[in-house]
N, C-alpha and C positions, 0 to 999 in steps of 0.2 A: 504494500500500500504506500502511495506517495501522497503527502499532504503539502499543499502550497496555498497559503492563505495570506491575505493582506489586511485582515480585520485588525483594527486597533481599538479594542474595547477596554474600558477601565478594568483594572484588576479586580475590584470588588464586585463588578458585575459577573465576572467568571466565577468567583467564589460562591456568590449567592445563587447563580443560575445552574451550577453544575448538576444539582439533583434533577432538574428538568431536562438537561441536555442528555444525560446518560440514562437511556431506557425508560425514563419516566416512571420508575417504580415508586410506589407509595411508601416503601420502607426507607427511602432516602430521607435524610434529616437536613433541615436548613442550618445555616451557619449559627443562628441563634440557638437552635436545638442542641447543637454540639456543645456550646458553652454552658448550657444548663443541665445536660444529662451525662456528661463525661466526668470521670475522676482520673487524676493522674497520680500514679505511684512512682516517684522518682528514685533513681540511683539505687536500684536493687543490684546487689553483687551477684553476677553469674559465674565468675571465675576469678581466681587469683593467679597471676602469672608475672614473672619477672619482678616480684616484690610489690606489685601494684594490684589493687582491686579493679576489676573490669566491671562496668556497670551498664545497666539498661533502664529505660523508663517504660512503664506500662500505661497506656491510655485505654481505659475500660468504660463502656457504657454502663451506668448504674442500673438501668431499667431492663437489662437483658439477663436472663437466667439460663444456665446451662452452657454448652459449648457454643462459641461464637466464631465466625470466620475471622481469621487473624492474619494481620500483615506484619511481617518482620522487615523493618526498614534499616538500611545501612547507609550512612552518609558518605559522601565523596570527599575529594581533596587530594588526589594523587598519592594516597597512602601516607602522606606526609603532614597533612593539616586537616582542618575541619573538626566538627564536633556534633554530637547528637543534638545538643541544645540549639545550635545554629541552623539545624535543618528541620525543626519541628513543623513549620508551616507547609513543608513539602508534601506531607502525607495527609493534609486536611481533607482532600476529596474522599479518602477512605473512611475518615471519621464521619463525613456526611453520609456515607453509605451504611453507617452503623457498625463498622468493623471494629474489632479490638486491634490496637497497634502496639508493637514492641519496638522501641527505638533504641538501637544498639550502638555502643561505643566499642572501640577496639584499639589495640596498640598501634601507634603510628611509627614511622620509620626511625625517628630519633630515639624511640624507646626500644624497639626491636625490629630487626630486618625481616624480610620474607623468610619463611612463610607465616610469620607470627599472626598477621591479620587474618589469614585464612583459618588458622587454628582457632582464633578467638571467635570468629563468626560461626564456625561449626559448633563450638561449645555453647554459643548463645542459642543455637537451634536445639541443642540437647537440653538446655535449661528450659526452653519453651515446652518441650515434650514432657519433662519431668515435673513441671509445675502446671500442667494443663488443667487439672481438676481444680486447683486452688484459684486460678485466675480466669477460668472459663475459656481457655484456648481450645479451638477445635482442631485436633491433630489431623483430621482429614481435609481440612480447608486452611492450610497455611500457605500464604503467598509470600515470597521473599523478593524484595526490590531494593534498588539503590541507583545512584547517579554516578557516572564516571568510574572512579575507583570503587565506589559503592556498587555500581553495576557489575563490575568484575567480581566483587565479593559476593554479590547476590547469586551470580552464576556458579561460583565455586561452592557456595553454601548448598545450593540445590542440586548440583551435578555430581559432586564427589561421592565416592563410596567409602565405607570404613576401611577398605583395603589400602587406600591411599595413606592412611595413618595420620590424618590431621586432627582427629579428636581423641588421641590417646591420653592427653592430659586433662580431658574434661571431667568435671565432678560427676560422680556416678560410678564410672568405671573404677577410678582411683579409690573412692571411699569404700565401695563394696569390697574391693580386693584387700584394702588395708584392715578393715574391721572384721573380715572373715564372716560376713553375714549372708553370703550367698555367692553364686558364680558371677563372673564378670558380666557386665551389662551387654547384651548382644542386640539390643533394640535398634532396629533400622531407622535411621533418620531420613525422612522423605518430606518433600513439599508438594503441594498440589499444582503450583505454577510458579514461573519466574518472570518478573517484569524487569527487563534490563534497559536502563536509560544510558545510552552511549557508553557502555562499559568496555573495558579492555578485554578482548577475547583471546589474543595471542601475545602474551607477555614477551616471549622470545623475540618476536618481530620488532619490538621496541628497544631492544638492547642496542646500544651504540647508534641510536637514530639521530643524535645531535640535538642542539638547543632548539627551543621553540615548540617542542612537542612533548608527549608523555614520556619520551626517552629520559628527560631530566628526572622526572619523578620515579621512573622505573629504576634508573641507576641508584637513586637515593634509597629506594626500598630494598633493592637486592644487595647493596653494599659491595664490599670487595672480597667476599668469601670465594674461595677457589671452586665452590660448588654452585656458583651463581647461575651458570648456564643450565645445569640440571634442575636447579630450583625454579628457574623461569619456565622451563618446560613442564614441571610438575604442577605449577599453579596456573597454567594456561587452559582456560575452559575448552578450547578447540581440541585439546588432547584428551578430553574426557567425554566426548560425544559417543553415545551408544543408543541403542534402540529403545531402551526402557526409561528414558528421561521424561520428566513432566513437561507439559506444554510450556513453550518459551516465547514471549513476545519482546521484541527489541525496538527501541526508538533511537534513531540516529540521524543527525543532520549531514547532508552530503557535502557540506563545505566545512566540516569540523576540522579545525587546525590543531587540535590538541590530541584527540583520539581519532585517527584516520577512519573515515567512513568504511574503508576496505575491511576494517576489523569486524564491523557488523555484518558485512556481506559474507566474509569468510565463515563466520559462525552460521549464518543463515543457510549457506550452501552445504555446509557439513551436516547440519541438522536435517536438511532435505534428503541428503544421501542416506542418512540413517533412518529416514521415515519418522522423524520426531515431529509432532504437531508444533508448528512455529509460524511466526509472522514477523516480518521486518517492516516497520513503518519508517519510510524515508521522508525526512523533512527537507523539501527542495529549497536550497539556499540557506539551510539552517546550519548554525555553528555548533559550538560546544554548549548546548543548552541555550538559555536566554530566549526561548520561543515566545511568540506573542500569546496573549490571552486567548485569542481565537484559535490558534494552533493547539494550545493546551486543552481547550475544550474538545476539539476534534480528537486529540490523542487519547484523552480519558474516555471518550465515547468508544473509541476503538478498543481500548483496554477492557472496558466493561463488556463489550460485545464478545471479545476473545474469551474472557473468563466465563461468560454465560454459555458460550458455545461448548466449552469443555466442562460445564457444570461445576465450576469452582465458585464457592461462596453462596451456593443456592441451598 
């Protein structure tokens, strides 16, 4: 799908009209409803790594009982900057849809090099699984999403298997083994869908790519380890494509100067070859995010249609 819009609508119009733009479902909430019906549980510790507590926030509708469709959101910033707090408005459309949202922080490059961020977000998904009953997460309806580096981490969170070994340090496995209260946790981590906003899909291709692109961030994230080439391959989503993946929808501007549009195309083609349900939404003339309100409304309409098609969140 290609989107080319010149609509210049005020941002608040998009926020208030999103519920009517996407499917027109009566379950959608207005912006005012969100402020009055949601509670926020901030800074819950999901993992301790490198001497630091890794935290997440839970946005939960107070008037919903039982399992609720759940969005796991991962912020961007080239693996080197950004914060969960600075990205909170990004997932407002999902709050308007009545979903529960888990907003995740992870170790940045100045704290720990790759693959630490991937390990962290896999552990955050494990935390969602193990706390589903307490917070009403629907384990059958978990969607993971993020922008840029967050898009990459959304892909690795939803695509990797336990065999890759990224969740060996996650609470659950370690605690059960240490306390001898049962066998190691063999619970399979799975998501219902992935929404990838211009994420890096081939980390290896960005090595030594020079200034002005994600290559700068990639070098900072991988560091100078002698295993950096192998690590880049290990955390590249294109290397984990297989037939049993969840549906994946990607959004990418074809004039993105930070994460090349070819990265989205490469993943799209690989998923097609593996016969994985997927869609690539191309924003004609679009850069690295910064899409217009009209384009955003169209994109979210496409995302909702994609989720509905695959019976996610229903």
